[in-house]
C-alpha positions in Angstrom: -38.5 -5.6 -41.0 -38.7 -6.2 -37.3 -36.4 -9.3 -37.5 -33.8 -7.2 -39.4 -33.9 -4.5 -36.8 -33.4 -7.0 -34.0 -30.3 -8.5 -35.7 -28.9 -5.0 -36.3 -29.5 -4.2 -32.6 -27.6 -7.4 -31.6 -24.7 -6.4 -33.8 -24.6 -2.9 -32.2 -24.6 -4.5 -28.7 -21.7 -6.8 -29.6 -19.9 -3.9 -31.2 -20.4 -1.8 -28.1 -19.1 -4.6 -25.8 -16.0 -5.0 -27.9 -15.4 -1.3 -27.8 -15.9 -1.3 -24.0 -13.5 -4.2 -23.6 -10.7 -2.6 -25.6 -11.2 0.8 -23.9 -10.9 -1.0 -20.5 -7.8 -2.8 -21.6 -6.1 0.5 -22.3 -6.7 1.8 -18.7 -6.5 -1.5 -16.7 -3.8 -2.1 -14.2 -1.5 -4.4 -16.2 -0.9 -6.9 -13.3 -4.5 -8.0 -12.8 -5.0 -7.7 -16.5 -2.3 -10.3 -17.1 -3.8 -12.6 -14.5 -7.3 -12.1 -16.0 -5.9 -13.3 -19.4 -4.6 -16.4 -17.7 -8.0 -17.1 -16.2 -9.8 -16.3 -19.5 -7.7 -18.6 -21.6 -6.5 -21.2 -19.1 -3.1 -20.7 -20.6 -0.4 -20.5 -17.9 2.3 -20.1 -20.5 1.5 -16.4 -20.3 3.2 -16.5 -17.0 6.3 -17.9 -18.7 6.1 -15.2 -21.3 5.9 -12.2 -18.9 7.2 -13.5 -15.6 11.0 -13.4 -16.5 10.6 -9.8 -17.7 9.4 -8.6 -14.3 11.8 -7.5 -11.5 11.2 -9.7 -8.5 12.4 -8.0 -5.2 12.4 -8.8 -1.6 9.0 -7.8 -0.2 9.2 -4.2 1.2 13.0 -4.3 0.7 13.2 -0.5 0.1 11.5 0.0 3.5 14.1 -2.0 5.2 17.0 -0.3 3.5 15.6 3.2 3.5 16.2 3.6 -0.2 13.4 4.9 -2.4 12.4 2.7 -5.3 12.8 4.1 -8.8 9.2 3.1 -9.6 6.4 2.4 -7.2 6.5 -1.1 -5.7 5.2 -3.7 -8.1 4.8 -1.4 -11.0 5.6 -2.9 -14.4 8.1 -1.3 -16.8 6.6 0.6 -19.7 7.5 -1.9 -22.3 6.0 -4.7 -20.3 2.8 -2.7 -19.9 2.5 -2.2 -23.6 3.1 -5.8 -24.4 0.6 -7.1 -21.8 -2.1 -4.7 -23.2 -1.3 -5.8 -26.7 -1.7 -9.5 -25.8 -5.0 -8.6 -24.0 -6.4 -6.9 -27.1 -5.5 -10.1 -29.0 -6.8 -12.7 -26.5 -9.7 -11.3 -24.6 -13.2 -11.3 -25.9 -16.5 -9.8 -24.4 -18.1 -12.2 -22.0 -15.0 -14.3 -21.5 -15.4 -17.0 -18.9 -13.0 -18.1 -16.2 -11.4 -21.3 -17.6 -8.8 -21.5 -14.9 -11.0 -21.3 -11.8 -9.4 -21.0 -8.4 -5.6 -21.7 -8.8 -4.2 -24.4 -6.6 -1.9 -23.0 -3.9 1.3 -23.6 -5.9 0.0 -21.9 -9.0 -1.6 -19.1 -6.9 1.8 -18.5 -5.3 3.5 -18.2 -8.7 0.8 -15.9 -10.0 0.9 -13.7 -6.8 4.7 -13.3 -7.2 4.3 -12.2 -10.8 1.3 -10.0 -10.0 3.2 -8.1 -7.3 6.7 -8.3 -8.8 7.9 -9.2 -5.4 8.8 -12.3 -3.5 5.7 -13.7 -1.9 6.7 -16.4 0.6 4.5 -19.5 1.0 3.4 -18.4 4.5 1.3 -15.6 2.9 -0.6 -17.8 0.4 -3.5 -18.8 2.7 -4.2 -15.3 3.8 -3.9 -13.9 0.3 -6.2 -16.5 -1.1 -8.8 -15.5 1.4 -8.3 -11.8 1.5 -8.3 -11.5 -2.3 -11.7 -13.2 -2.5 -10.6 -16.4 -4.2 -11.7 -18.7 -1.4 -14.2 -18.2 1.4 -13.3 -18.2 5.0 -12.3 -21.8 5.7 -13.6 -23.6 8.8 -10.9 -25.2 10.9 -12.8 -26.9 13.8 -14.5 -30.0 12.3 -18.2 -29.5 11.9 -20.1 -32.6 12.9 -22.6 -31.1 15.4 -25.2 -28.6 14.3 -26.0 -25.7 16.7 -29.1 -26.6 18.7 -32.1 -24.4 18.3 -31.8 -23.0 21.8 -28.1 -22.0 21.4 -28.1 -18.2 21.0 -25.6 -15.4 20.5 -26.0 -11.7 21.2 -24.0 -9.3 19.2 -23.6 -5.7 20.5 -23.2 -3.3 17.6 -24.1 -3.3 13.9 -21.0 -1.7 12.4 -18.6 -3.5 10.1 -17.8 -6.2 12.7 -21.3 -6.7 13.9 -22.6 -7.1 10.3 -19.9 -9.6 9.6 -20.7 -11.5 12.8 -24.4 -11.7 11.9 -23.5 -13.1 8.4 -21.0 -15.7 9.6 -23.1 -16.8 12.6 -26.1 -17.2 10.3 -24.0 -19.2 7.8 -22.8 -21.5 10.6 -26.3 -22.1 11.8 -26.2 -20.2 15.1 -29.2 -18.3 16.4 -28.3 -14.7 17.0 -29.6 -11.2 17.7 -27.8 -7.9 17.0 -28.5 -4.8 19.1 -27.6 -1.4 17.8 -28.0 1.8 19.9 -28.1 4.1 16.9 -30.9 4.3 14.3 -28.9 2.8 11.4 -26.3 0.1 10.7 -22.8 1.1 9.8 -21.1 2.1 13.1 -18.4 4.6 12.2 -19.9 5.3 8.8 -23.4 6.0 10.1 -21.8 8.4 12.7 -19.2 10.3 10.6 -21.1 12.3 8.0 -19.1 15.5 8.1 -18.1 17.1 4.8 -15.2 15.2 3.3 -15.6 12.1 5.5 -13.8 9.2 3.8 -12.0 6.0 4.4 -8.2 6.1 4.3 -7.8 2.5 3.1 -8.2 1.7 -0.6 -11.8 1.1 -1.6 -11.1 -2.2 -3.4 -9.6 -3.7 -0.3 -11.7 -2.0 2.4 -14.6 -4.3 2.1 -15.4 -7.9 3.0 -13.3 -10.5 1.2 -16.5 -12.5 0.6 -18.3 -9.5 -0.9 -16.1 -7.6 -3.3 -17.5 -4.5 -4.9 -16.7 -3.6 -8.5 -18.5 -0.3 -8.5 -16.5 1.9 -6.1 -16.6 5.5 -7.5 -13.3 6.4 -6.0 -10.1 4.6 -5.1 -10.7 5.7 -1.5 -14.4 5.5 -0.7 -16.3 8.4 0.9 -18.1 7.6 4.1 -21.5 7.9 2.5 -20.5 5.4 -0.2 -19.1 2.9 2.3 -22.3 3.2 4.3 -24.2 2.4 1.1 -22.0 -0.6 0.6 -22.8 -1.9 4.1 -26.5 -1.4 3.7 -26.3 -3.4 0.5 -24.5 -6.2 2.3 -27.2 -6.3 5.0 -29.9 -6.5 2.4 -28.2 -9.2 0.3 -27.6 -11.5 3.3 -31.1 -10.9 4.8 -29.9 -10.1 8.3 -31.8 -6.9 8.9 -34.6 -8.8 10.6 -32.1 -9.9 13.3 -30.9 -6.4 14.0 -32.7 -4.3 16.6 -32.0 -0.6 15.9 -32.3 2.2 18.5 -31.8 -0.5 21.2 -28.8 -0.2 23.5 -27.4 -2.8 25.7 -27.5 -1.6 29.3 -25.7 -4.5 30.9 -24.6 -8.1 30.5 -24.2 -10.5 33.5 -22.7 -14.0 33.5 -25.0 -16.5 35.3 -22.8 -19.2 36.8 -25.7 -21.6 37.5 -27.2 -21.3 34.0 -23.8 -20.9 32.2 -25.4 -18.2 30.2 -25.4 -14.5 29.8 -28.2 -12.3 31.0 -28.4 -9.2 28.8 -30.6 -6.2 29.5 -31.5 -3.9 26.6 -33.4 -0.6 26.4 -35.2 0.7 23.3 -35.8 4.3 22.2 -38.9 4.5 24.4 -37.1 3.5 27.5 -38.6 0.0 27.6 -36.2 -2.6 29.0 -36.1 -6.3 28.1 -34.1 -9.2 29.5 -32.5 -11.8 27.2 -30.5 -15.0 27.7 -27.6 -15.9 25.5 -25.0 -18.6 25.4 -22.4 -16.2 24.2 -22.0 -12.4 23.8 -19.9 -10.7 21.1 -19.1 -7.1 21.6 -18.8 -5.3 18.2 -18.5 -1.7 19.5 -15.1 -0.8 18.2 -12.9 1.3 20.4 -13.8 4.9 19.3 -17.4 5.7 19.9 -18.1 8.6 22.3 -17.0 12.0 20.9 -14.1 13.7 22.7 -15.5 17.1 23.7 -12.6 19.2 25.1 -13.2 20.9 28.4 -12.7 24.5 27.2 -14.0 27.4 29.4 -16.9 29.2 27.7 -17.7 26.6 25.1 -21.3 26.3 26.2 -21.7 30.1 26.0 -20.7 30.5 22.4 -23.4 32.4 20.5 -22.8 30.6 17.3 -22.9 26.9 16.4 -20.6 24.3 18.0 -20.5 20.9 16.2 -18.4 17.9 16.7 -17.6 16.0 13.5 -19.1 12.8 15.0 -22.4 14.6 15.6 -22.6 16.5 12.4 -25.8 18.5 11.8 -26.8 17.9 8.2 -28.8 21.1 8.1 -25.8 23.2 9.0 -25.0 25.7 6.2 -21.4 26.9 6.3 -21.8 29.2 3.3 -20.3 32.6 4.0 -19.5 31.7 7.6 -16.4 32.4 9.7 -15.4 28.9 10.8 -12.8 27.7 13.3 -11.7 24.0 13.2 -9.9 22.5 16.2 -7.8 19.4 15.5 -5.3 18.1 13.0 -5.8 14.4 12.6 -7.4 12.6 9.7 -10.8 14.0 10.4 -9.7 17.6 10.6 -7.7 17.2 7.4 -10.8 15.8 5.6 -13.2 18.4 6.9 -10.9 21.4 6.1 -10.5 20.1 2.5 -14.3 19.5 2.3 -15.5 22.9 3.4 -12.8 25.3 2.2 -14.7 26.4 -0.9 -17.9 27.4 0.9 -16.8 29.4 3.9 -16.0 33.1 4.3 -13.0 32.4 6.5 -11.4 29.3 7.9 -9.1 29.2 10.9 -7.4 25.8 11.6 -6.1 25.5 15.2 -3.5 22.8 15.4 -2.0 21.7 18.8 0.1 18.8 17.5 0.4 18.2 13.8 0.5 14.8 12.2 2.9 13.6 9.5 1.1 14.0 6.2 2.0 12.2 3.0 0.8 12.7 -0.6 -1.6 10.2 -2.1 -2.9 11.1 -5.5 -5.5 8.4 -5.5 -7.2 9.7 -2.3 -9.4 12.0 -4.4 -9.1 9.9 -7.6 -12.2 8.6 -9.3 -12.2 5.1 -10.7 -12.6 5.4 -14.5 -15.8 3.8 -16.0 -13.6 1.6 -18.1 -11.9 0.1 -15.0 -15.2 -0.4 -13.3 -16.3 -2.4 -16.3 -13.1 -4.5 -16.1 -13.6 -5.1 -12.4 -17.1 -6.3 -13.0 -16.6 -8.1 -16.3 -13.1 -9.5 -16.8 -12.5 -13.0 -15.2 -10.9 -12.6 -11.8 -9.7 -9.0 -12.5 -11.4 -7.8 -9.3 -9.7 -10.5 -7.1 -6.2 -9.8 -8.4 -6.8 -6.0 -8.2 -7.8 -6.5 -4.5 -4.8 -8.7 -3.9 -2.4 -6.0 -5.0 -4.3 -3.4 -2.9 -3.8 -5.6 0.1 -0.3 -6.6 -0.5 1.2 -3.1 -0.9 -0.7 -1.8 2.2 -0.1 -4.7 4.6 3.0 -6.5 5.9 5.3 -4.7 3.5 4.8 -1.8 5.9 5.5 -3.8 9.1 9.1 -2.3 9.5 7.9 1.3 9.5 7.0 1.8 13.1 9.8 -0.4 14.5 12.9 0.9 16.3 16.4 0.1 15.0 18.3 0.9 18.2 21.6 1.6 16.5 20.0 3.8 13.9 17.9 5.7 16.4 20.9 6.7 18.4 22.0 9.1 15.8 18.8 9.9 13.8 15.5 11.5 14.5 13.8 8.7 12.6 13.5 5.3 14.1 15.1 3.2 11.3 16.0 3.4 7.6 12.4 2.5 6.8 11.1 5.2 9.1 13.5 7.6 7.6 12.1 7.0 4.2 8.6 7.9 5.4 10.1 11.0 7.2 11.7 12.2 4.0 8.6 11.6 1.9 6.5 13.6 4.4 9.2 16.4 4.7 9.6 16.7 1.0 5.8 17.0 0.5 5.6 19.6 3.3 8.4 21.7 1.8 7.2 21.3 -1.8 3.7 22.4 -0.7 4.8 25.5 1.2 8.0 26.5 -0.5 7.4 30.2 0.1 5.9 29.8 3.5 8.5 28.7 6.1 6.0 29.8 8.8 3.6 27.1 7.7 6.4 24.5 7.3 7.4 25.2 10.9 3.8 25.0 12.2 3.1 21.7 10.4 6.3 19.9 11.3 5.6 17.3 14.1 8.1 16.7 16.9 7.7 13.0 17.0 8.8 10.2 14.7 6.6 9.0 11.8 4.0 6.5 12.8 4.0 7.7 16.4 0.5 8.9 15.5 -1.5 7.8 12.5 0.0 8.8 9.2 -2.5 11.0 7.3 -3.0 10.8 3.5 -3.7 14.3 2.2 -7.1 14.8 0.5 -6.3 18.5 -0.2 -5.5 19.8 3.2 -2.2 21.4 2.3 -3.7 23.0 -0.8 -6.5 24.4 1.4 -4.0 26.0 3.7 -2.6 28.1 0.9 -5.9 29.8 0.2 -6.1 33.5 1.1 -9.1 33.1 3.4 -7.5 30.2 5.4 -5.2 30.7 8.5 -3.3 28.1 10.5 -2.6 28.5 14.2 -0.1 26.2 16.1 -2.0 26.4 19.4 -5.1 25.1 21.1 -8.3 26.6 22.6 -7.7 28.6 25.8 -11.2 30.1 26.1 -14.3 30.4 24.0 -16.2 33.7 24.1 -19.7 34.3 22.7 -18.2 35.8 19.5 -15.1 33.6 19.0 -12.1 31.8 20.3 -9.0 32.8 22.3 -6.1 30.5 21.5 -3.3 29.4 23.9 -1.1 32.0 22.2 -3.6 34.7 23.3 -4.9 35.4 19.8 -8.6 36.1 19.4 -10.4 34.6 16.4 -13.9 35.7 15.6 -16.2 32.9 14.6 -19.7 32.0 13.6 -19.1 28.2 13.7 -16.7 26.1 15.8 -16.0 22.6 14.4 -14.5 20.2 16.9 -12.5 17.6 15.0 -11.1 16.2 18.2 -11.8 12.5 17.8 -13.2 10.1 20.2 -12.7 8.8 23.7 -11.0 5.4 23.8 -13.5 3.1 25.5 -13.1 -0.6 24.6 -16.5 -1.8 25.7 -16.4 -0.2 29.2 -19.4 2.0 28.5 -21.6 -1.1 29.2 -21.8 -2.9 32.6 -20.4 -6.3 31.8 -20.1 -8.6 34.9 -18.3 -11.9 34.7 -17.7 -14.7 37.1 -18.0 -13.6 40.8 -19.7 -10.4 39.6 -16.5 -8.7 38.5 -17.0 -5.8 36.1 -15.0 -5.7 33.0 -14.6 -1.9 33.5 -13.0 -2.6 36.9 -10.7 -5.3 35.5 -9.6 -2.8 32.8 -9.2 0.0 35.4 -12.0 2.1 34.0 -10.8 1.3 30.5 -7.4 2.8 30.9 -5.6 -0.6 31.0 -7.5 -3.0 28.8 -5.9 -6.4 28.1 -7.2 -9.5 26.4 -5.9 -12.8 25.1 -5.6 -12.5 21.3 -7.3 -9.1 21.8 -10.6 -11.1 22.2 -10.9 -13.0 25.5 -10.6 -11.9 29.2 -10.2 -14.4 32.1 -13.3 -14.5 34.2 -15.7 -13.7 31.4 -16.7 -17.0 29.8 -18.1 -17.0 26.3 -17.5 -13.2 26.0 -15.8 -12.3 22.8 -14.5 -8.7 22.6 -13.9 -7.9 18.9 -11.6 -5.0 18.0 -10.3 -5.3 21.5 -7.0 -4.1 23.0 -3.8 -4.6 21.0 -5.6 -5.9 18.0 -5.6 -3.0 15.5 -3.5 -3.4 12.4 -1.9 0.0 12.8 1.0 -0.7 10.4 -1.2 -1.4 7.5 -4.4 -2.9 5.9 -7.7 -1.9 7.6 -10.5 -2.6 10.1 -12.1 -5.0 7.6 -9.4 -7.6 8.1 -9.7 -7.3 11.8 -13.4 -7.8 11.5 -12.9 -11.0 9.6 -10.2 -12.4 11.8 -12.1 -11.9 15.0 -15.5 -13.1 13.7 -13.8 -16.2 12.3 -12.3 -17.0 15.7 -15.6 -16.5 17.5 -17.4 -19.0 15.2 -14.5 -21.5 15.6 -14.7 -21.2 19.4 -18.5 -21.7 19.4 -18.2 -24.7 17.2 -15.5 -26.2 19.4 -17.9 -26.0 22.4 -20.5 -27.9 20.5 -18.1 -30.5 19.1 -16.8 -31.3 22.6 -20.0 -31.0 24.6 -19.0 -28.0 26.6 -21.2 -25.1 27.7 -18.5 -22.5 28.0 -14.9 -21.6 27.7 -12.8 -19.2 29.6 -9.2 -18.3 28.8 -6.7 -19.3 31.6 -5.3 -16.3 33.5 -1.7 -17.5 33.2 -2.1 -17.8 29.4 -3.7 -14.4 29.2 -0.9 -12.8 31.2 1.9 -14.5 29.2 0.4 -13.4 26.0 0.2 -9.8 27.2 3.8 -9.9 28.4 4.8 -10.9 24.8 2.6 -8.1 23.4 4.3 -5.5 25.7 7.8 -6.8 24.9 7.1 -6.5 21.1 5.5 -3.1 21.4 8.5 -1.7 23.4 10.5 -1.9 20.2 8.1 0.4 18.3 7.7 4.2 18.0 4.3 3.8 19.8 5.9 3.3 23.2 9.6 3.4 22.9 11.3 5.3 25.8 11.9 8.9 24.9 9.1 9.2 22.5 7.2 12.5 23.0 4.0 11.5 21.3 0.7 11.3 23.1 -2.5 10.1 21.5 -5.2 7.5 21.7 -2.8 4.7 20.9 -1.4 5.0 24.5 -2.9 4.9 28.0 -2.1 7.2 30.9 0.9 5.1 31.8 2.3 5.3 28.3 1.4 1.7 27.4 0.2 1.1 23.8 -3.3 -0.3 24.1 -4.5 -0.1 20.5 -1.8 -1.5 18.1 -1.3 -5.2 17.4 2.5 -6.0 17.6 2.4 -8.8 15.1 2.4 -9.0 11.4 -1.0 -9.4 9.8 -0.1 -12.9 8.6 1.0 -13.9 12.1 -2.1 -12.5 13.8 -4.4 -14.0 11.2 -2.8 -17.4 11.7 -3.2 -17.2 15.5 -6.9 -16.7 15.1 -7.6 -19.7 12.9 -8.9 -21.9 15.7 -8.9 -21.9 19.6 -6.1 -23.5 21.5 -7.7 -25.9 23.9 -4.6 -25.8 26.1 -5.2 -22.1 26.7 -8.8 -22.6 27.9 -10.8 -23.8 30.8 -14.0 -25.6 29.8 -17.2 -26.2 31.8 
């Protein structure tokens, strides 16, 4: 009797798995599904069967010409979708193994071209193999010398870069210690806990390439879910014991005689400790301190004032009169996140951003697709490859100026015009009967001059009867409300400041290099930061500034690729020192200056700094120089950071 029941249970389990497989096939993205079939069968003739039926285009061609594609980039025609799924129902079985393994570069290139339905040049293959998770970060400097036991690295910050640095330093055998001023890991995602906080890069790409996650609940992760992901990574790699929380770095000073850094930390009790390290890696990001506007009367407000970066979890907005100041990504998210619980909501907008539709922003990942991501051979990797491909160097033309075009158009180029039209169409479609809202929400600068915002429900919220939009700023705060720069009074119980962060680039810490020079002074108080490759500054040996000036991939992708690029470069530099018997490296001043000249020249041809642009924002310093965006394609910058150039360095 017992034996029969067991057999029946096995049959039910198998039947359930078959049902789950076929349900997943019917919702799967057909591109990674086709690739998964190739992996499960080892049969590359499937590429011959379906490849010729796909339209191969120039990568991002519609962006260059300004013509809108008839279907989204890389989307299969309906008949091909049906045929791929039919073949999957025929060929795939529960528990299928990967018979193909990691495709060699030539086969991988062929598969990538079919998976994207675009031309993927060979120069992209190495970065795609890594970023899709097929191969681990590959070491370039030969490893023949193991790090000695007394070689130590201090990492400042335990956000996405600091966590990655800890993992990679540990894997390379370097002793390290991470100091984090806050009480939790996660950086941005431990700080931003306001309602609606979310990542605006696709979930299945916004993660480490060596730690793919098949269980994202949404196509764009919430901040809380991303923080949970980071905690899981910390636990898996066993690095928590090397992270000192609630411990801030007060100062770092280069000791010429010892060729080491002296780092002073302070814990939550005010106790200070002095450390020695061969190298220091700053992993602080660039946006840390909340930007609190200097508005008269703000401190006298009788209600609650809260900045989104210092959210009070106990704050109950139910039935409250709420005023939100700001219109960037944070404001858009918080407005959509609180609109259903407040009595009234007034959104005060000084300078609106261009907002585009993105249905997937609030979209949940179906359980069937989660199953496919976790169960089908290499489905997750190919899904990630497409997420990266369509959000990376395809977008490179968008912020760049076409001088001839710009002479007679508001937009910067045919590519920029396409984004402009998409945003304008969405704006007009959303507020067809409200020309007043269309006028208030139309920016006076070209698309990409500030960060493009993907709408999580902001426009819909503005159509609600209890929501009002004001094209103004705060002139004064009274105990019972706000006076705008238009002279309008708005009564309020709660003021939410969605006003972003001050741009700092590591200057909140006293970092003294050779001859005692402070990094803050070299960077003019943080207003004019410059670094070679966005990482190294002359006069500061063995200091590696991650997420430094002119390194952000502002045309596409996400902070995760910047994290991996910079950490890879740091490990390569440290290994180079060991292999050649050096104590330290310092970038040559002339190399640094020439690199930054090329950066400025390239950025002068973008909407971020082009003469005549009206836009102001954190991308630019007080002189109008763009200090945040990287001017290069992602593939170019990734390639630059594969290993150090000894000709660019001084060694000692």
